[in-house]
Phi, psi and omega in degrees: 000127177275130180293134185278144172277148180285347181272009172233093190238141180279167186297163185298324186295345178277349190280125171232114187256131177290159187301317181297318179294322179296321177297319178297321181299317182295319183291315186258000180059043178277127182294157186300325184291329174290322176297317182296316179298321178296320179300325186286343189283337184086187186287150170062029173257135184235148180286140168243125178270135178224152169257116182304135179081356179240149178273061183230126180221148175223117180274132178253172176247029184229159180265328183252122187211160180249147170292131181242164167269121174250104180053048174084002181241128183287132180278154172249142182251137171221176184240142168227167173294139175299159181305130178094358182236161175212165181280157173233138181306132175077002180242148182285144174070215184229075183279346182282137179258126181292148173293141180290146179221169179288176187297326181289315178296322179295316179299316180298316183299325186259016170107017177243040183296322181293325176298317180297323177299319179289327174301316180294316180296328181277000179072029184252007184302310183298326180299319183270000173269351182291183186300319180079212002278158177237158165242123178252132168256091191265119177295138178291163185303326181302330182296341184259007185293324181238057183285126179277164178299321180295319179297318180298319180294326179287328179284320180233079185294146182277343179243183182284076178230157176294136172284144177289357168306320185292340175293340182269011188223145172245156182269021176206165182277129178227116174270161180293333178290340183277341184269152175270195180290341178207101184238132179246127182226143180282131177275170176291346179280345183095003179248138182293147170252132178253117181255133180226146170228149191236162184295339178277006178092351180284147178227143182225156169232122187049040178067015171262135185290132172271116187263342175209138188237162165056048174272111189286140178228165181296327183240034176150213184211149183237134170241135178268135180240157189285329185223169176286136176281135183240138183290333185288351174282349183249132175252098187296136170074007182241135174284169178300321179298317180292323178298317180294319183296325187259352181268119184297346180283346190236037183294322179293319178295320179299318178295319180295329183283340185304128175075013183257161174295327181300319181296318179299321180293320180289348175268350186290118182282353186258000176224143182255148184224167163243126174246129174266094193273112178291134177288168176302323179297327179297318178293323183289345177285345182294146176303154184306127177088343184291321181300317180297318180296321181291314188279342178277349176259108186304320182293316180292320180299314180299317181295321179295315180294316180301329182288351177255007184236127175254131189281037172193160180287136177228122178259131182297332180295342181267357180281124183240342183201177182291124178217159175251137175235136181278139178274178175300331179270010176074006174276163182258134171252134181268117174264134178212164179209155172218192183295344181267350179137194185257144173234150176235119184050049177073357181267118179295135184255142168268144181280057185249096188225164173220148181251125176255188182291338183229036173144197187236142180241128172244138175274134176241151186268352180218148175293146177250107190274132166281167182302324182299334184256003183275148169279171179301318180296319180296318179297315181300316180289324179295328180269009177063037175270066191297316184289316178297321177299320178300313180296321179298318177293319180299324183293339183075011184263357185298321179290324179296314180294329179298325187260351179296132183294327180208130175197161178235133183242126173261107189252118177293138178288176187299315180297322181297318181298328182276003169278346176290147175306143187305317182293319179296319180296320179296321178295321178297327180285335189247329188262114185299317184293317178294319178297321181297314179297319181297312182294316183299330178285345180260006182238135172234151178284147179095158182268091184264091178270163185296334180287352176248012180271141177223142180301133178089349179293138177250139178232140184276138181280171186296333179284353177065016181247332187240164175236147173252139182255131184272143177236142174224126183213100173049066178070005175250143180238146180213170176216123175051040177088357179254138180274142174279102181286322174226136184228161173060041173277104191264132173250185183291339178222012189218148166242125182243138172239132178266127186244161188263007174202150178292150178266138176226134179294135178296136185250352181220157178278170179296321181294321178296318179298311182296321180294321182292331179285325175083351182240034177232034186296320180295313183290319183292337185304317183250357185297317183301318180295319181294315181299327181288343186276351179215155180277149176212163185245030180073025183236029182277154165248120183248117180264107192252102173289141178280174183299324180300321179297320178292320182293341178274356175291155171306146187302320182291326178292315179296320179298316180294321179300318185279341186250337184252107186299316181296321179294318178301315182294324178296316179298314182295321178298330176288356179247015181230125174250149186287340181236159183288126174237115179243144184291340176295344181267346191268150176266134180301143174089348179263155178246114183263117179277118185243126178283134173252184177288352180230285184237136178300151178227159177257130171259132176223154177231120182275179187292338179264010175088012180274129179269141176230141171236110191060231178265002182270136175274141179274114183278321174225135186238154167057046178271116183276135175225176185295334179275344182151242184222145180249137170241120182272127186249155175261001177219152173274135181279092184205159177060038173080010180266019178274000177084355182256121181263000000 
């Protein structure tokens, strides 16, 4: 029987799935055609995963499997007999049981023949023919294609030295089901082997991928590995902290670790870690003085170090797709891979690692900053605020913001920046003075986090000429009519809030705005008198009905409005709220009761983004003026049409 490929599948109507297979499909989301192909194979047939055009294979011990993306490349599935079985003419599947053989014959049979040849050359054949049991981690033949002279000498030493063949062997039988997520076992070479298995199904030994497992032999068990195991990847008897202390590449990191909680953790023999260890060159890339500022702040230093430590062993060879892993400081690092290798937080990694007694160390060429240690520019770039970052660089203020001891930056998101007129946006990208004014209006001194924000509070901008007004509305926070989409992104000297519109200082008063429009004569007539009657801090919401709205009032109501001063003032007070209410802050479908100077009104925002105040539709919304914000209405809020019963 020829094993069928999964890419040639018959139509759906032929599919009859047994209950167990259907349950597996639901749990693992295996498509019906893969289930059907598995059903057709018969007993003891197992899936082999391959990447087309690449010399990459992974043998599974299962019949039902899904095509996966391995580093951006879709796998193809085919079938072979499971380990220990073979096909018989005229019979379905693999009912034949192979005769048992010793570990060397078993390794040779399953594709590790070159490894067995080196065992023979090293004079170790008789050792592995003995009673055992042994566990062999046998490199597949592909691992020997580019064998260096040094590797050959380590495998077949010319003097009385241990062959590194012995690094591939244990003196007892170990199946993959017996190991935990991090198991350390002594090899026959005298160097420990660290075995790990991961939730994506990958398994490693000393961070080398195990491509086939649990091949039973008369005197042990064989696992096939992707590469030759090398002793220099292991530092015997040293913790990660000791490795950093004695390795000349990490002198700056060693100094940074002194006296920290992180160092104590890296000395702990009872927990394993992965440390992404920045080289001395990585520290030297920092701008002048920044390293001192980071390391002289104990809280920031600890956060920076924690961001390079993962509280479990992670081998890059086991990374198959984009995943997030939490650091010791609870931040997320993004692991990803493609055909060129693995990256961590966009930083390409070299497979340059060492194994200590309590984990694995990788050298990195750049520091990986947590938010606490980031500058304003780093946070902006990390949050993909590309256009605002461009303007920030043009302004020449990025270095100033880097050195400010405390400041808060309100940064418009990418979509918000593109609401600016095209010509204005281009000038901000090119003109230093315009960019400078724009940025300074978005920065305030001091660390203004959302937990210290109060509605109506005013904060002075960096230019010391303007003020920004804070808004708080039912768990939403805003500034000058812009909503805080993301808040409290903290850096080493900055607190950043991402906002949904650019901020512009108001340039005209409400009366100037109404006069310039020309169709607010009724409303403007008494507004000035009312505004003079009470103090305000530039945080008003003014609901301005246009002239058409007034002309639609009953004749007697309009007559009374124009002739009775007290009545006019009462109507106008019902159109003024003491705090800024902008529709960008409101959630659709809710009714916000807002107190005015006279009668409360309801603000609502429907699902299509239309604003309503009482029964009046908002024709123009969130217009900032020196007194606060204007909402233009198509109805006058009078005679019970304010929505408040």
